Residue frames as qw, qx, qy, qz and C-alpha x, y, z in Angstrom:
[[0.723, 0.236, -0.068, -0.645, -10.15, 9.67, 32.29],
 [0.432, -0.168, 0.886, 0.026, -10.73, 5.90, 32.16],
 [0.015, 0.080, 0.859, 0.505, -12.32, 3.66, 29.51],
 [0.021, 0.601, 0.786, -0.147, -15.79, 4.00, 30.98],
 [0.020, 0.714, 0.110, -0.691, -15.66, 7.82, 30.73],
 [0.003, 0.315, -0.616, -0.722, -14.56, 7.55, 27.05],
 [0.031, 0.302, 0.917, 0.259, -17.46, 5.26, 26.30],
 [0.026, 0.712, 0.587, -0.384, -19.92, 7.62, 27.91],
 [0.026, -0.641, 0.151, 0.752, -18.56, 10.57, 26.04],
 [0.015, -0.108, 0.789, 0.605, -18.67, 8.70, 22.75],
 [0.039, 0.510, 0.859, 0.011, -22.36, 7.84, 23.37],
 [0.005, 0.768, 0.331, -0.548, -23.22, 11.41, 24.12],
 [0.002, 0.474, -0.442, -0.761, -21.42, 12.67, 20.95],
 [0.037, 0.146, 0.905, 0.399, -23.20, 9.94, 18.86],
 [0.024, 0.665, 0.714, -0.219, -26.58, 11.04, 20.29],
 [0.015, 0.722, 0.026, -0.692, -25.89, 14.67, 19.66],
 [0.028, -0.257, 0.678, 0.689, -24.82, 13.90, 16.09],
 [0.058, 0.404, 0.894, 0.184, -28.12, 11.91, 15.47],
 [0.019, 0.757, 0.511, -0.408, -30.18, 14.85, 16.88],
 [0.039, -0.618, 0.234, 0.749, -28.41, 17.35, 14.66],
 [0.019, -0.092, 0.800, 0.593, -29.11, 15.28, 11.55],
 [0.157, 0.520, 0.822, -0.170, -32.83, 14.95, 12.35],
 [0.083, 0.529, 0.428, 0.728, -35.19, 17.09, 10.23],
 [0.061, 0.022, 0.380, -0.923, -36.56, 20.17, 11.95],
 [0.163, -0.546, -0.797, -0.200, -40.16, 19.92, 13.00],
 [0.132, -0.242, 0.113, -0.955, -42.31, 23.00, 13.62],
 [0.187, -0.437, -0.852, 0.221, -44.94, 22.53, 16.31],
 [0.201, -0.415, -0.131, -0.878, -47.96, 24.80, 16.40],
 [0.177, -0.294, -0.820, 0.459, -49.73, 24.97, 19.81],
 [0.245, -0.427, -0.334, -0.804, -53.29, 26.30, 20.04],
 [0.219, -0.046, 0.633, -0.741, -55.34, 27.12, 22.98],
 [0.302, -0.244, -0.817, -0.426, -58.53, 25.17, 23.07],
 [0.355, 0.000, 0.479, -0.803, -61.92, 25.72, 24.62],
 [0.101, -0.220, -0.939, -0.246, -64.83, 23.48, 24.53],
 [0.372, 0.055, 0.241, -0.895, -68.40, 24.80, 24.56],
 [0.116, 0.263, 0.956, 0.051, -71.13, 22.09, 24.74],
 [0.321, -0.233, -0.334, -0.855, -74.34, 23.17, 23.02],
 [0.683, -0.385, -0.245, -0.570, -77.10, 22.94, 25.64],
 [0.556, 0.072, -0.761, 0.327, -75.12, 21.29, 28.37],
 [0.245, -0.288, -0.659, 0.650, -75.83, 23.29, 31.58],
 [0.276, 0.503, 0.191, -0.796, -78.02, 26.01, 30.06],
 [0.678, 0.632, 0.366, -0.079, -80.10, 26.18, 26.90],
 [0.665, 0.194, 0.276, 0.667, -78.03, 26.82, 23.90],
 [0.103, 0.807, 0.261, 0.519, -79.52, 30.33, 23.62],
 [0.513, -0.858, -0.010, 0.004, -78.78, 31.14, 27.24],
 [0.767, -0.331, 0.227, 0.501, -75.20, 29.91, 27.06],
 [0.503, 0.475, 0.286, 0.664, -74.67, 31.86, 23.79],
 [0.090, -0.883, -0.153, -0.434, -76.05, 35.07, 25.34],
 [0.638, -0.766, 0.068, 0.020, -74.23, 34.64, 28.70],
 [0.691, -0.460, 0.422, 0.365, -70.86, 33.41, 27.59],
 [0.691, 0.202, 0.499, 0.483, -70.18, 32.72, 23.90],
 [0.325, 0.891, 0.229, 0.221, -71.22, 36.04, 22.24],
 [0.241, -0.939, 0.228, 0.086, -68.62, 37.91, 24.27],
 [0.687, -0.290, 0.531, 0.402, -65.89, 35.39, 23.35],
 [0.579, 0.508, 0.470, 0.432, -66.63, 35.89, 19.64],
 [0.109, 0.982, 0.103, 0.118, -66.77, 39.73, 19.98],
 [0.392, -0.829, 0.352, 0.185, -63.39, 39.85, 21.75],
 [0.701, -0.080, 0.575, 0.415, -61.68, 37.23, 19.51],
 [0.519, 0.691, 0.389, 0.319, -62.89, 39.06, 16.35],
 [0.061, -0.993, 0.100, 0.001, -61.51, 42.38, 17.63],
 [0.557, -0.609, 0.486, 0.290, -58.22, 40.75, 18.36],
 [0.695, 0.221, 0.567, 0.383, -58.09, 39.14, 14.85],
 [0.339, 0.884, 0.250, 0.204, -58.90, 42.46, 13.25],
 [0.241, -0.937, 0.243, 0.065, -56.05, 44.15, 15.20],
 [0.274, -0.567, 0.747, 0.211, -53.38, 41.55, 14.36],
 [0.781, 0.400, -0.252, -0.409, -53.60, 39.61, 11.08],
 [0.288, 0.441, -0.844, 0.106, -51.06, 37.11, 12.36],
 [0.410, -0.108, 0.725, -0.543, -53.53, 35.67, 14.83],
 [0.430, -0.066, -0.790, -0.432, -55.72, 32.60, 14.03],
 [0.497, -0.116, 0.519, -0.686, -58.85, 31.33, 15.73],
 [0.379, -0.027, -0.882, -0.277, -60.49, 27.89, 15.54],
 [0.518, -0.081, 0.493, -0.695, -63.85, 26.78, 16.87],
 [0.016, -0.059, -0.980, -0.187, -65.70, 23.46, 16.59],
 [0.163, 0.516, 0.748, -0.385, -69.16, 24.56, 17.74],
 [0.107, 0.222, 0.499, 0.831, -70.56, 25.91, 14.47],
 [0.190, -0.726, -0.657, -0.081, -73.96, 26.39, 16.10],
 [0.329, -0.751, -0.187, 0.540, -72.57, 29.27, 18.23],
 [0.277, -0.221, 0.375, 0.857, -70.75, 30.80, 15.27],
 [0.029, 0.447, 0.713, 0.539, -73.87, 30.75, 13.20],
 [0.248, -0.808, -0.505, 0.178, -75.79, 32.55, 15.96],
 [0.350, -0.571, 0.051, 0.741, -73.06, 35.19, 16.10],
 [0.251, 0.008, 0.561, 0.789, -72.82, 35.59, 12.31],
 [0.005, 0.627, 0.705, 0.333, -76.59, 35.94, 11.86],
 [0.254, -0.876, -0.331, 0.240, -76.50, 38.98, 14.29],
 [0.454, -0.342, 0.193, 0.800, -73.65, 40.79, 12.51],
 [0.303, 0.771, 0.025, -0.560, -74.00, 43.87, 10.23],
 [0.808, 0.573, 0.093, 0.105, -73.38, 43.71, 6.47],
 [0.153, 0.879, -0.429, 0.140, -70.18, 45.63, 7.14],
 [0.526, -0.497, 0.684, -0.094, -68.89, 42.80, 9.37],
 [0.881, 0.246, 0.405, 0.002, -69.89, 40.14, 6.80]]
């Protein structure tokens, strides 16, 4: 082992020590879907053809596993789904 090898080893140990001292960061990754209201179909057609089924399957999954979370930005579609639910679902 020569002087250059020792310097490289010292650099790696120093880098490892810094990374071990850094605070732990928890990263949450979420799948994302984007549904434009009225982009290629009317909002009502898109809801009936695509979105309603998404909400139905997601709600079933959420009811089956309380650890799951769901996020949506298109409130229009959620409002349409919610208005068509039973009192029991509410």
